[in-house]
C-alpha positions as CSV (number, residue, x, y, z in Angstrom):
1,M,-28.1,-24.1,0.2
2,I,-27.7,-20.7,2.0
3,N,-30.8,-19.3,3.6
4,P,-32.5,-16.6,1.3
5,L,-32.3,-14.1,4.2
6,I,-28.6,-14.6,4.5
7,L,-28.2,-14.1,0.8
8,A,-30.2,-10.8,1.0
9,G,-27.9,-9.7,3.8
10,H,-24.9,-10.4,1.7
11,K,-26.4,-8.3,-1.1
12,L,-26.9,-5.4,1.3
13,L,-23.2,-5.5,2.3
14,E,-22.3,-4.6,-1.3
15,Y,-23.4,-1.0,-0.3
16,Q,-20.7,1.0,1.5
17,I,-23.0,2.3,4.2
18,M,-24.4,-1.1,5.1
19,Y,-20.9,-2.7,5.0
20,D,-19.4,-0.1,7.4
21,A,-22.4,-0.4,9.7
22,Y,-22.2,-4.2,9.8
23,Q,-18.5,-4.2,10.4
24,N,-18.9,-1.8,13.4
25,C,-21.8,-3.8,14.8
26,V,-20.1,-7.2,14.9
27,G,-16.8,-5.7,16.3
28,S,-14.8,-6.2,13.1
29,V,-13.7,-2.6,13.0
30,M,-12.5,-2.7,16.6
31,Y,-10.6,-5.9,15.9
32,R,-9.0,-4.6,12.7
33,R,-8.0,-1.4,14.5
34,K,-6.2,-3.5,17.1
35,L,-4.4,-5.5,14.4
36,V,-3.3,-2.6,12.3
37,T,-2.2,-0.6,15.3
38,S,0.0,-3.6,16.3
39,L,1.7,-3.4,12.9
40,V,2.8,0.2,13.1
41,P,5.7,-0.3,15.5
42,K,7.3,-2.7,13.0
43,G,8.7,0.4,11.3
44,F,7.4,0.1,7.8
45,N,6.7,3.4,6.0
46,S,5.1,1.7,3.0
47,F,1.7,-0.2,3.2
48,L,-0.1,-2.2,0.6
49,D,-3.8,-2.9,1.6
50,I,-5.1,-5.9,-0.4
51,G,-8.9,-5.8,-0.6
52,C,-8.9,-2.4,1.1
53,G,-12.7,-1.9,1.1
54,T,-13.3,1.7,2.2
55,A,-9.6,2.1,3.3
56,S,-10.4,2.5,7.0
57,T,-7.0,1.0,7.7
58,V,-5.3,4.2,6.6
59,D,-6.6,6.2,9.6
60,L,-4.4,4.2,11.9
61,L,-1.2,4.6,9.9
62,P,1.5,7.3,10.3
63,G,0.5,10.5,8.5
64,N,3.6,10.3,6.3
65,A,3.1,6.6,5.4
66,S,2.9,5.6,1.7
67,Y,-0.4,3.8,1.1
68,I,-1.7,1.7,-1.8
69,G,-5.1,0.2,-1.5
70,V,-6.5,-2.3,-4.0
71,D,-10.1,-3.4,-4.3
72,I,-12.5,-4.6,-6.9
73,S,-15.5,-2.5,-5.7
74,Q,-15.8,1.0,-7.1
75,K,-18.4,1.7,-4.5
76,Y,-16.0,1.1,-1.7
77,L,-13.2,3.0,-3.4
78,Q,-15.4,6.1,-3.7
79,K,-15.6,6.2,0.1
80,A,-11.9,5.5,0.4
81,V,-10.8,8.4,-1.7
82,S,-12.4,10.8,0.7
83,R,-10.2,9.8,3.6
84,R,-6.9,11.3,2.4
85,P,-6.1,13.1,-0.8
86,D,-2.7,11.4,-1.2
87,L,-3.8,7.8,-1.2
88,T,-3.1,5.6,-4.2
89,L,-6.3,3.6,-4.8
90,I,-6.5,1.0,-7.5
91,Q,-9.6,-0.8,-8.8
92,G,-8.6,-4.3,-9.7
93,D,-9.1,-8.0,-9.1
94,I,-6.3,-9.0,-6.7
95,S,-6.2,-12.5,-8.1
96,K,-5.4,-11.1,-11.6
97,Q,-2.5,-9.0,-12.8
98,D,-4.4,-5.9,-14.0
99,W,-3.5,-3.8,-11.0
100,L,0.2,-4.6,-10.7
101,D,1.5,-1.9,-13.1
102,S,-0.2,0.8,-11.0
103,A,1.4,-0.4,-7.7
104,N,4.8,1.1,-7.7
105,I,6.7,-0.2,-4.6
106,A,10.3,0.6,-4.0
107,E,11.0,-0.3,-0.4
108,P,10.1,-3.1,2.1
109,T,6.4,-2.9,2.6
110,M,3.8,-4.2,5.0
111,C,1.1,-5.9,3.0
112,I,-2.3,-6.1,4.8
113,A,-4.9,-8.7,3.8
114,L,-7.7,-8.6,6.5
115,G,-10.5,-11.0,5.8
116,I,-9.4,-11.7,2.3
117,Y,-8.1,-15.2,1.9
118,H,-11.5,-16.9,2.6
119,H,-13.1,-15.0,-0.3
120,L,-10.6,-16.7,-2.8
121,D,-10.6,-20.2,-4.0
122,D,-7.2,-22.0,-4.1
123,Y,-6.4,-20.9,-7.6
124,Q,-7.2,-17.3,-6.9
125,L,-5.4,-17.3,-3.6
126,N,-2.2,-18.7,-5.1
127,N,-2.5,-16.0,-7.9
128,M,-2.9,-13.2,-5.4
129,L,0.1,-14.3,-3.4
130,D,2.2,-14.6,-6.5
131,N,1.1,-11.1,-7.5
132,C,2.0,-9.6,-4.2
133,I,5.4,-11.5,-4.0
134,S,6.2,-10.2,-7.5
135,I,6.1,-6.5,-6.4
136,L,7.1,-6.8,-2.7
137,P,10.8,-6.3,-2.1
138,L,12.7,-8.6,0.2
139,G,12.1,-7.8,3.8
140,S,8.4,-7.2,3.1
141,Q,5.7,-8.9,5.2
142,I,2.2,-10.0,4.4
143,F,-0.1,-9.9,7.4
144,S,-3.5,-11.6,7.2
145,M,-6.5,-12.4,9.3
146,D,-9.4,-14.7,8.4
147,P,-12.1,-16.8,10.0
148,V,-11.2,-20.3,10.6
149,I,-12.7,-23.6,11.8
150,V,-10.7,-25.8,14.1
151,S,-11.5,-28.8,16.4
152,S,-12.4,-26.5,19.3
153,T,-14.6,-24.2,17.3
154,S,-18.0,-23.7,18.9
155,R,-21.3,-24.3,17.0
156,G,-22.0,-20.5,16.9
157,S,-18.5,-19.7,15.6
158,K,-18.8,-22.4,12.9
159,W,-22.2,-20.9,11.9
160,F,-20.8,-17.4,11.4
161,A,-17.8,-18.8,9.5
162,E,-19.9,-20.9,7.2
163,N,-22.4,-18.2,6.5
164,D,-19.9,-15.4,5.7
165,R,-19.7,-14.0,2.2
166,G,-16.4,-15.8,1.8
167,K,-16.9,-19.5,0.9
168,F,-13.4,-20.8,1.3
169,V,-12.7,-21.0,5.0
170,R,-9.5,-23.0,5.4
171,T,-7.8,-24.7,8.3
172,P,-4.6,-23.1,9.7
173,D,-2.6,-26.1,8.4
174,K,-3.9,-25.5,4.9
175,L,-3.1,-21.8,5.0
176,D,0.4,-22.6,6.4
177,K,1.0,-25.0,3.5
178,I,-0.1,-22.5,0.8
179,L,2.0,-19.7,2.2
180,T,5.2,-21.7,2.9
181,S,5.0,-23.1,-0.7
182,K,5.6,-19.6,-1.8
183,G,8.9,-19.4,0.1
184,L,7.5,-17.3,2.8
185,K,8.4,-17.6,6.5
186,V,5.2,-18.1,8.3
187,E,4.1,-17.3,11.9
188,L,0.5,-18.3,12.6
189,F,-1.8,-17.7,15.6
190,T,-5.4,-18.9,16.1
191,K,-7.5,-16.5,18.2
192,K,-11.0,-16.7,19.8
193,N,-13.4,-14.0,21.2
194,E,-11.8,-11.1,19.3
195,M,-15.2,-9.8,18.1
196,R,-18.7,-9.2,19.4
197,I,-19.9,-12.3,17.5
198,P,-18.5,-15.8,18.1
199,L,-15.9,-16.3,15.4
200,D,-12.5,-18.0,15.5
201,T,-9.8,-16.3,13.5
202,V,-6.3,-17.0,12.3
203,E,-3.7,-14.3,12.2
204,I,-0.7,-14.9,9.9
205,M,2.6,-13.0,9.4
206,A,4.4,-14.2,6.3
207,T,7.8,-12.7,5.6
208,R,9.5,-12.5,2.3
209,E,13.2,-13.3,3.1
């Protein structure tokens, strides 16, 4: 059973101000900026941000880039809409199909899913991937980053992974199996010490060929 104080903290993170403050404090914003910046040279002009939150990702993309952000939280999207007037922001459950008709994608796209997979159970994750694949043209890529627990994970890293709001932390092998089952070409990298808190992460580039 999760500590009541941790549950209270999770509740506070539902508020945009607290969410942004926490992400900055633990170094998540810095890490995500590094990841997104590394994606820009790949040459995509179209970006799909799955679970976009407050759409902080868009500040790092080229000014002429096409951007679609999808999130279930209206509170987060209210903040996101103030970043750029031309953003396409869709409120929807990424594991369901209610947002697909609003996401018009006509060219190879970089789909970004940062810290998303561990919030979804296997059924939801498979549905989310099926949804993305159904609208992403060939040549598109899905880049993800999530906490992970491996044999070398420290006690502190394991604690942070297990007490995250996401309850479905998977091994790299399990994620690789799920993604390859969708016909995606997978490149996977396990990382340590990328944030201010101890947390092992896995970065995955999955290409739709």
